C-alpha positions in Angstrom: -30.6 -26.6 -7.1 -27.7 -26.9 -5.0 -25.8 -30.2 -5.6 -23.3 -31.2 -2.7 -21.0 -34.0 -3.2 -19.7 -35.9 -0.3 -17.7 -39.1 0.4 -18.2 -40.9 4.0 -15.2 -42.1 5.5 -14.9 -42.9 9.3 -17.9 -41.3 10.0 -16.7 -38.1 8.6 -18.7 -36.1 6.1 -16.2 -33.6 3.8 -17.9 -31.2 2.0 -17.1 -29.5 -1.6 -16.9 -26.1 -1.5 -18.0 -25.5 -5.8 -21.2 -24.6 -4.7 -22.8 -23.3 -1.5 -26.4 -21.6 -1.1 -28.2 -20.1 1.5 -31.8 -20.5 1.6 -34.2 -17.7 2.7 -37.4 -19.7 4.4 -40.2 -16.5 5.9 -43.3 -17.7 7.4 -45.9 -15.1 7.0 -48.5 -14.4 9.6 -50.7 -11.1 7.6 -47.9 -8.7 7.6 -45.9 -9.9 10.0 -43.1 -12.5 9.1 -40.4 -14.5 10.3 -37.0 -15.1 8.4 -34.8 -18.7 8.9 -31.7 -19.3 7.0 -30.9 -22.6 6.0 -27.0 -22.7 5.4 -24.9 -25.1 4.5 -22.3 -26.6 6.4 -19.0 -24.9 7.5 -15.4 -25.9 7.2 -13.7 -25.4 10.0 -10.4 -23.7 9.8 -8.3 -26.1 11.9 -6.8 -24.1 15.2 -9.8 -21.6 15.0 -12.6 -20.7 17.1 -15.4 -22.7 16.3 -17.1 -21.6 12.9 -20.5 -20.3 12.6 -22.1 -17.5 10.4 -23.4 -14.2 10.7 -26.2 -12.8 8.9 -27.4 -9.9 7.1 -30.9 -9.3 5.9 -33.0 -7.0 3.4 -36.6 -6.8 3.8 -36.9 -4.9 0.6 -38.8 -1.9 1.9 -35.7 0.1 3.4 -35.5 -2.0 6.7 -32.8 -4.7 7.5 -31.6 -6.3 10.3 -28.5 -8.7 11.6 -30.4 -11.1 13.6 -29.9 -15.1 12.4 -33.7 -15.4 12.7 -35.4 -11.6 12.3 -39.1 -11.1 12.8 -40.1 -8.0 10.6 -43.5 -6.5 10.4 -44.6 -4.7 7.1 -46.6 -1.3 7.4 -47.7 -1.4 3.7 -49.7 -4.2 1.5 -47.6 -5.6 -1.5 -44.6 -7.6 -2.6 -41.4 -7.2 -1.5 -38.1 -9.1 -2.4 -35.9 -10.1 0.7 -32.5 -10.4 0.6 -29.9 -12.3 2.3 -26.1 -12.3 3.3 -24.5 -15.0 5.3 -21.3 -14.8 6.2 -18.6 -17.5 7.2 -16.6 -17.1 10.1 -13.9 -19.2 10.9 -14.7 -21.4 7.7 -12.5 -22.1 4.9 -14.7 -21.5 2.0 -16.3 -18.8 0.3 -19.7 -17.3 1.6 -22.7 -18.9 0.4 -24.9 -17.1 -2.1 -28.6 -16.6 -1.8 -30.9 -15.6 -4.4 -33.7 -13.0 -3.4 -37.1 -14.1 -2.0 -40.4 -12.3 -2.9 -42.6 -12.0 0.3 -46.4 -11.2 -0.3 -48.0 -8.9 2.3 -51.9 -8.9 2.2 -52.9 -7.2 4.5 -51.7 -5.1 7.5 -53.6 -5.7 10.5 -50.9 -6.1 12.4 -49.7 -2.9 13.8 -46.2 -1.3 12.3 -43.7 0.0 15.5 -42.2 2.6 13.8 -39.4 3.1 16.6 -36.6 5.1 16.4 -33.1 3.4 16.2 -30.4 5.8 15.1 -28.3 7.4 17.8 -26.9 9.9 15.5 -28.3 11.7 12.3 -25.4 9.5 9.8 -23.9 6.5 10.2 -22.4 4.2 7.8 -22.4 0.4 8.4 -21.1 -2.6 6.3 -22.2 -6.4 6.5 -18.6 -7.7 6.1 -15.3 -7.1 5.6 -14.5 -6.8 2.2 -12.4 -9.7 0.4 -10.9 -9.5 -3.3 -13.9 -10.5 -5.5 -17.0 -10.6 -3.2 -19.9 -8.8 -3.1 -20.4 -6.4 0.5 -22.9 -4.2 1.2 -22.5 -0.6 2.6 -25.5 0.9 4.7 -26.3 4.3 4.3 -28.1 5.7 7.0 -29.3 8.7 7.7 -32.1 11.1 10.1 -33.6 14.1 9.9 -32.7 16.1 13.4 -34.2 19.7 12.5 -37.8 20.6 13.2 -38.7 21.6 9.5 -39.0 19.2 6.5 -35.8 19.2 4.5 -34.3 18.6 1.0 -30.7 17.5 1.2 -27.4 15.4 -0.6 -25.3 12.2 0.6 -21.7 12.3 -1.1 -20.4 8.8 -1.0 -17.0 8.5 -2.0 -14.7 5.3 -2.8 -11.6 3.8 -4.4 -9.1 6.0 -2.5 -6.3 7.6 -5.3 -3.6 5.8 -2.9 -4.1 3.1 -4.3 -3.1 2.1 -8.3 -5.7 -0.4 -8.2 -9.9 0.6 -7.9 -10.9 -1.5 -4.6 -14.5 -1.3 -5.9 -17.0 -1.4 -8.0 -21.0 -0.3 -7.1 -23.0 -3.0 -8.7 -26.6 -1.1 -7.1 -27.8 1.7 -5.0 -31.3 0.5 -3.2 -33.4 3.2 -2.5 -37.2 3.4 -0.9 -37.6 7.0 -0.2 -37.7 8.5 -3.9 -33.9 9.7 -3.5 -31.5 10.5 -7.1 -28.6 8.8 -7.4 -26.2 10.2 -10.0 -21.8 10.1 -10.9 -20.7 13.3 -10.6 -17.8 14.7 -12.4 -18.0 18.0 -10.5 -20.0 19.3 -7.9 -22.3 22.2 -7.5 -22.2 24.1 -4.0 -24.7 26.2 -1.9 -22.7 29.0 -1.2 -19.7 31.2 -2.9 -17.0 29.5 -3.5 -13.6 30.7 -1.5 -10.8 30.7 -4.4 -8.7 29.5 -1.6 -10.0 26.2 -1.5 -7.9 25.9 -4.8 -4.9 26.5 -3.0 -4.8 23.0 -1.2 -3.2 21.2 -4.3 0.4 22.1 -3.1 1.9 18.6 -2.3 2.5 19.5 1.6 -1.6 20.0 1.4 -2.0 16.6 -0.2 0.1 15.0 2.2 -1.9 16.9 5.2 -5.3 15.6 3.9 -4.0 12.1 3.3 -2.7 11.5 7.4 -5.3 13.7 8.6 -7.3 12.4 11.7 -10.4 10.2 10.5 -13.5 12.1 10.0 -16.5 11.0 12.4 -19.7 12.7 11.8 -18.6 16.3 13.4 -20.5 19.6 12.5 -18.4 21.2 9.4 -19.3 24.0 7.7 -17.1 24.9 4.3 -18.8 22.4 2.1 -16.3 23.3 -0.8 -13.2 22.5 1.4 -14.2 19.3 2.4 -15.2 18.1 -1.2 -12.5 19.4 -2.7 -10.6 17.5 0.1 -12.3 14.4 -0.4 -11.4 14.6 -4.2 -8.4 14.4 -3.8 -8.3 11.5 -1.5 -11.1 9.5 -3.9 -10.8 8.5 -7.5 -14.7 7.7 -7.6 -17.6 9.6 -5.8 -21.6 9.5 -6.4 -24.5 11.8 -5.2 -27.6 11.1 -3.8 -30.5 13.7 -3.4 -33.0 13.5 -1.3 -36.7 15.3 -1.0 -39.4 15.6 1.8 -37.7 14.3 4.7 -39.8 15.1 7.9 -38.6 16.0 11.2 -36.9 12.9 12.9 -37.6 11.0 9.8 -34.8 7.9 9.3 -33.9 6.2 6.0 -31.7 3.7 5.0 -29.8 2.8 1.4 -28.3 0.1 0.3 -25.4 0.1 -1.9 -23.7 -3.1 -3.2 -20.6 -3.3 -3.7 -18.2 -5.4 -5.9 -14.3 -6.3 -4.6 -12.5 -6.3 -7.6 -9.7 -9.1 -8.2 -7.0 -6.4 -8.4 -7.8 -5.2 -4.6 -4.7 -4.4 -2.9 -3.6 -7.9 -1.6 -2.1 -6.9 1.6 -4.2 -8.4 4.3 -3.1 -6.0 6.7 -4.4 -3.1 4.9 -6.9 -0.6 5.9 -9.3 1.2 3.2 -12.1 3.4 3.6 -15.2 4.6 2.1 -16.5 8.2 2.9 -19.9 10.0 3.1 -20.6 13.5 3.6 -23.8 14.4 4.7 -25.8 17.4 3.6 -29.1 17.6 5.6 -30.2 20.6 4.1 -29.6 21.7 0.4 -30.3 25.6 1.4 -26.6 25.4 3.5 -23.4 24.2 3.9 -23.3 22.7 7.4 -22.7 19.0 7.0 -21.3 16.2 8.5 -18.0 13.8 7.5 -18.0 10.1 8.1 -14.9 7.8 6.9 -15.9 3.9 7.1 -12.3 2.2 7.8 -12.1 -1.3 6.4 -9.7 -4.2 6.5 -8.9 -6.4 3.7 -9.1 -9.7 4.7 -8.9 -13.0 2.8 -11.3 -14.6 4.5 -13.7 -13.8 7.4 -11.8 -13.9 10.9 -13.5 -11.4 13.7 -9.9 -11.8 15.5 -7.9 -9.4 13.3 -4.9 -6.9 13.3 -4.1 -3.8 10.4 -2.7 -1.1 9.8 -2.6 2.1 7.8 1.1 1.5 7.1 1.2 -1.4 4.5 3.0 0.8 1.8 4.7 3.8 3.1 6.9 6.8 1.3 10.3 6.5 2.9 11.1 10.1 2.5 7.8 11.5 4.3 7.5 8.9 7.1 9.2 10.6 9.3 6.0 13.1 9.7 3.5 9.6 9.5 2.0 8.3 12.5 1.1 5.0 12.3 -2.4 3.8 13.1 -2.9 0.2 14.4 -6.4 -1.7 15.0 -7.0 -4.9 16.9 -10.1 -6.4 16.5 -11.7 -9.3 18.5 -14.8 -10.9 19.1 -15.8 -13.2 22.5 -17.0 -16.5 20.9 -17.9 -17.9 24.4 -21.1 -19.0 26.0 -20.9 -16.4 28.5 -19.5 -12.7 28.8 -15.5 -11.7 28.7 -14.7 -10.2 32.1 -10.9 -9.4 31.1 -9.5 -9.1 27.4 -5.8 -8.9 27.2 -4.4 -8.2 24.2 -0.5 -9.0 24.1 0.9 -6.9 20.9 3.9 -7.2 19.1 6.1 -3.7 18.7 8.5 -3.5 15.9 11.9 -2.2 17.1 11.7 0.6 14.5 8.4 1.9 16.3 8.8 3.7 19.6 6.5 2.2 22.4 6.4 5.4 25.0 4.4 7.8 21.7 1.2 5.3 21.6 -2.2 6.6 21.9 -4.9 5.2 22.3 -7.3 6.8 19.4 -10.5 4.4 20.8 -11.8 1.4 21.9 -14.8 -0.9 22.7 -16.1 -1.6 24.8 -15.6 1.8 25.4 -14.0 2.7 29.2 -11.8 5.0 30.7 -7.5 4.8 30.8 -6.8 2.8 33.8 -4.9 5.0 36.5 -1.7 3.6 38.1 -3.7 2.7 41.1 -6.2 -0.3 41.0 -9.8 0.3 40.1 -13.1 -1.6 40.6 -14.3 0.5 37.1 -14.2 -0.6 34.2 -11.1 0.5 32.0 -7.9 -0.2 29.9 -4.9 -1.0 31.2 -1.5 0.1 28.7 1.7 -1.8 29.8 4.9 -2.6 28.2 7.9 -5.3 27.9 11.3 -5.4 25.7 9.0 -6.2 22.7 5.4 -5.8 23.5 2.3 -3.6 24.3 -0.3 -5.0 26.7 -3.4 -3.8 26.8 -6.1 -5.0 29.0 -9.9 -4.4 29.2 -10.7 -4.5 32.9 -14.0 -5.4 34.8 -15.9 -4.9 31.6 -19.0 -7.0 30.4 -18.2 -8.4 26.4 -21.2 -10.6 25.4 -20.5 -14.1 23.9 -21.8 -15.1 20.8 -22.9 -18.6 21.9 -24.5 -16.4 24.7 -28.5 -17.4 25.1 -31.1 -14.4 24.1 -27.4 -12.5 22.2 -29.0 -11.1 18.7 -26.6 -9.0 17.4 -23.2 -10.0 16.6 -21.8 -6.2 16.9 -22.3 -6.3 20.6 -19.7 -9.5 20.9 -17.0 -7.8 19.2 -14.4 -5.4 20.5 -11.4 -3.3 19.3 -8.5 -1.0 20.6 -7.4 2.0 17.6 -3.8 3.1 18.8 -1.5 5.4 17.0 2.4 5.3 17.1 5.5 7.5 16.3 8.8 5.8 14.8 11.2 5.9 16.8 14.3 8.3 16.7 16.6 5.9 14.7 15.5 3.4 12.4 16.0 1.9 9.0 14.1 1.3 5.9 13.2 -2.3 6.2 9.6 -4.5 6.8 8.7 -5.5 10.2 5.8 -7.8 11.1 3.3 -7.7 14.6 0.8 -10.0 15.8 -1.0 -10.0 19.2 -2.3 -12.7 21.1 -6.0 -12.4 22.3 -7.1 -14.0 25.8 -10.6 -13.7 26.7 -10.3 -14.0 30.7 -8.0 -17.3 31.2 -8.9 -19.1 27.8 -6.0 -20.1 25.7 -4.8 -17.4 23.7 -6.2 -16.2 19.8 -3.3 -15.7 17.3 -4.1 -12.9 15.0 -2.8 -12.7 11.5 0.9 -10.5 11.1 0.1 -7.0 10.2 2.9 -5.8 7.7 4.3 -2.3 7.7 6.8 -1.6 4.3 8.1 1.0 2.2 8.0 1.7 -1.6 11.3 1.8 -3.2 11.3 5.3 -4.1 14.1 6.5 -6.3 17.1 7.9 -5.1 19.5 10.1 -7.6 23.3 10.5 -7.0 26.0 12.8 -8.4 29.5 11.1 -9.1 32.8 12.7 -10.1 36.2 11.0 -9.9 39.3 10.0 -11.7 40.4 6.7 -13.8 44.0 5.0 -13.3 45.1 3.0 -16.1 48.5 1.4 -15.0 48.5 -0.6 -18.2 48.9 2.9 -20.5 51.0 5.3 -21.0 50.6 8.9 -20.1 46.8 8.3 -19.1 45.1 11.2 -18.2 40.7 10.4 -17.5 38.1 11.7 -15.4 34.5 10.9 -15.4 30.9 12.4 -14.3 27.7 10.7 -14.1 24.3 10.0 -12.8 23.3 7.0 -10.4 19.6 5.4 -9.9 19.0 3.5 -6.9 16.1 3.0 -4.4 16.3 5.9 -1.9 17.8 4.9 1.3 17.9 1.0 1.0 18.6 -1.2 4.3 20.9 -3.3 3.4 20.5 -5.0 -0.1 20.0 -2.8 -3.5 20.4 -2.7 -7.0 22.1 0.3 -8.4 22.7 1.3 -12.4 24.9 4.2 -13.3 25.5 6.6 -16.4 29.0 7.5 -16.7 30.9 10.5 -18.9 34.4 9.7 -19.4 37.1 12.1 -21.0 40.5 9.7 -21.2 43.6 10.8 -23.3 46.4 8.3 -23.1 49.4 6.8 -25.9 49.7 3.7 -27.5 53.5 2.3 -27.3 56.0 3.7 -29.4 56.0 1.0 -32.8 59.1 0.8 -34.4 59.9 -0.9 -37.8 63.5 -1.1 -39.7 63.5 -2.5 -43.2 66.0 -2.6 -46.4 64.2 -0.8 -49.4 66.1 -0.8 -52.9 65.5 2.4 -55.0 64.3 2.5 -58.4 68.4 2.6 -59.5 69.5 -0.5 -57.7 70.4 1.8 -54.8 69.9 -0.6 -51.1 69.2 1.7 -48.2 68.0 0.6 -44.2 64.7 2.8 -43.6 63.5 3.0 -40.0 59.7 4.5 -39.2 58.5 5.4 -35.8 55.0 5.9 -35.0 53.8 7.6 -31.9 49.8 7.2 -31.3 47.9 9.0 -29.5 44.0 8.5 -28.5 41.5 11.3 -27.2 38.3 9.5 -26.2 34.9 10.3 -24.6 33.5 7.0 -23.4 30.4 5.8 -21.9 29.9 4.0 -19.2 26.9 1.8 -17.8 27.8 -0.1 -14.8 24.8 -2.4 -13.1 26.1 -3.4 -10.0 24.3 -5.0 -6.7 25.6 -3.1 -3.4 25.1 -4.0 -0.1 25.2 -1.5 3.5 27.3 -3.0 6.0 26.0 -0.1 7.9 25.4 3.6 7.6 28.7 4.4 7.1 30.1 1.4 5.2 28.8 -0.3 1.8 30.8 -2.6 -0.9 29.2 -3.0 -4.6 29.9 -5.7 -7.6 28.6 -6.0 -11.3 28.7 -5.5 -14.7 30.7 -3.0 -16.3 29.9 -1.8 -20.0 32.2 0.6 -21.8 31.4 2.3 -25.5 33.7 4.9 -27.2 30.9 7.4 -28.7 33.6 9.9 -29.9 37.2 8.2 -30.6 39.6 10.7 -31.9 43.0 9.0 -33.2 46.3 10.9 -33.6 49.4 9.8 -35.5 53.0 10.7 -35.9 54.8 9.3 -38.2 58.7 10.0 -38.6 60.5 8.4 -41.7 64.2 8.0 -41.3 66.4 6.6 -44.4 70.0 5.7 -43.8 73.0 5.3 -46.1 74.0 2.1 -45.1 73.4 -0.9 -43.0 75.9 -0.1 -40.2 74.1 1.4 -36.9 76.2 5.1 -37.4 75.3 5.2 -40.7 74.5 8.7 -41.3 70.9 9.7 -42.2 70.6 10.7 -45.9 66.7 11.5 -45.9 64.1 12.4 -43.3 59.9 12.4 -44.3 57.4 13.2 -40.9 54.1 13.2 -41.5 50.7 13.3 -39.3 47.2 11.2 -39.3 44.6 12.1 -37.7 41.6 9.4 -37.6 38.1 9.9 -36.0 35.3 7.1 -35.1 31.9 7.1 -33.3 30.5 4.5 -31.5 33.2 2.1 -31.6 35.0 0.0 -28.9 32.7 -1.9 -27.0 34.2 -3.5 -23.7 32.3 -5.4 -20.8 34.2 -6.7 -17.6 33.3 -6.6 -13.6 33.7 -4.2 -10.9 34.5 -4.3 -7.2 34.0 -1.2 -4.8 33.6 -0.2 -1.3 32.1 3.0 -0.5 33.1 5.1 2.9 30.7 8.3 4.1 26.6 7.8 4.5 26.5 5.0 2.9 22.2 5.2 1.9 21.8 8.7 1.6 24.4 11.9 1.8 28.0 12.2 0.7 30.4 9.4 0.3 34.3 8.4 -0.9 34.9 5.2 -2.7 37.0 3.0 -4.5 36.5 0.5 -7.3 38.3 -1.7 -9.2 36.9 -2.6 -13.1 38.3 -5.8 -14.6 38.1 -5.6 -17.9 37.9 -8.5 -20.3 40.4 -6.9 -22.6 43.7 -6.5 -19.7 44.8 -3.0 -21.4 41.7 -1.7 -20.0 41.7 -3.1 -16.8 41.6 0.4 -13.9 41.2 1.7 -10.7 38.3 4.4 -10.0 38.3 6.9 -7.4 35.1 9.1 -6.7 32.8 11.3 -5.0 29.3 10.4 -4.4 26.1 12.6 -3.4 22.9 10.7 -3.4 20.2 12.7 -2.7 
C-alpha cells in the first residue's frame, strides 16, 4: 500500500516524497503482454525543463526495453518476474521503487519474432546515471559473430583504485542462459603468460595505464596484459562463463549495482565499469569496453562532467583533461541546431581542444559554409562554443518517440593545461541552446588538486642581540602542501646548536674568619651555555606571487640538551679599601647538564624571496619569544621539493 499525504491550497497539490511507488500494470493476450507503468506525480525542479520519467523494463526472460509502454512476446510458456525502474528527470525527489510483477504465460500462439538488435558483439549499457545510495542496472550484451558454437568468458571490473571508497556493490546478477558467475582473485589464461606483463608494475607504467584512452570494443590479442592492466585500475572484478552459444545468438546479462553512500561526492566526476569479452575460451582474442558514467545527485540529462575532479599536481602536466557535455532535447519537435557555450578556465589552453566523440555523429565543420551536418568550434576570450549544425535530434515530447536515448546527445573533448598555470580550483559550466529557445545551464564541472606533500631542506644562522658572544646555527626540514597557490600551512622541525655567555655576575661581601679577622671577598662568576635546541614552528604562509612569500605563526622551542659551565673566581682582600691587596685567591669550575628543559614559546614573522612555491629561496624570520632575552632574527636558505 502506498500512503501519500497531501494538502490542498489554492488548487495546488503538494506531494510528500517519503514513499513513492511505481506500479506495473500488465495486459496479457496469450503470450503477448502490454505493460503500462503507473507512476507517482513528479515534483518539478524550479527553473528546469519539464519533469518526466524514463523507463527501463526487464521481462524476466533475458529481454528488456526502455519504452514507456512496451509490448513483449514471450517465446515459451511459464511464469516470469517483470521488473521496472522508473527514473525521474528534473524532479526533486528520489526515483520511485517498484515491486516485481509475476506474469503467467499459458499459450504461445502468437509468433515470437527473434530479431537481431545488436550492431556490435559486445555492449555495456545502464538504465540511469549513478546517484549515491541508489540502485542502478548494468546491462551486459554479447553476441557470437563466429560461424561456430562457442564457450567463452566475460570479465566485469568495477570500483576504481584511484577512489578511496568503493563506488558500487553488486546486489544481484540475473542470467538466463546457464551462465556461471564467480568472484575471482586470480585469472586463468588461455595461452602462455609472458613474464614481461608483470614488468608494468612501475609507477610510470601505472600512471600511463590510468590515463590511457577509453577502451571501446576494439579487437585485442594479449589477454594477460589486458587483465593485468585492469587489475591495476580496479579493486573488484567478477568472471562470467558461458557455454553453447550458437552463431549470431544474442544474450543479455543484468547486474544490479547498489551505489554506496561513500561514493565520491563530486557530482562532476566520471567513473567507469570495464567489461572484457572473450568470445572463445580457446583463444586470447578479446574486446574491451569501458562504460563511463557521471555521478549525479539528481537525474538531469543536461550535465557537464570531467575526469579531472581530483588530480595530482606533480603529474598533471602530463595529463590531458577530458570533459563531457550531455544534453537532451525535451521539446515537442526535433532540434536542428544545438549550441553549447562552454566556460574554459584560464589555466587551460583553448587552442589544444580536441574533439574525441559526439552525438549526433557528424563531421567537423570546415571553414566554409556547408549544408550537411557538422560540428563547428569557435572561441571567445573565456569560452569554447560547440555548434551542431543541420542536424535532426528527436524531442522527448515528439510523437512516436519510443527510445529516449535517441533524444540525447553529447560532446566529449580533451584539453591541455596552459604553459603557466597555478594550483587552484576551477569551475566551468555550459549554456545549452536548442535552436532559438532559452538557454539551459548545466551544473558546474570542477577541477581541483590533492594537497600533495612538499618536503623542504632548510639551514641558516640565528642572531640574538640580547645575548653575549652568541653563536647559533641550525638545519631542519619543512612539511607543507606541494606548490600551493596562495594560502597554506607549514610545519617545521629544526635542530639548533647554540653557544652563548650569560652576563658576568660579581658579588662582594665582608667575611669574618674563625679568629675574628674581617676581610672583604669578591666572587666573580662567568657562565657559558652550550645548547642543542629543537624548534617546532607552525605557521600559515601566503605566496604573493611565484617569487615572494610571507608567513606568520607560533614558534615553540625546547632544549633537548643544555650544558652549563661556570668559572668561579673568589678574591679575598686584606682590608675594605679599594686598593687593598689580595691575600688569597680561589678558582673553581662547575659543569651541569640538563635534558628537555627551557620550553619557550613565541610568535614568528617571516618573508622569503626566490622560488616561493617550489625550489630554492632565501628568507628572514623574526622570532618574538615571550621571554624577551630570547627574541632573535633567523636568516636561512630553503629548498622545497
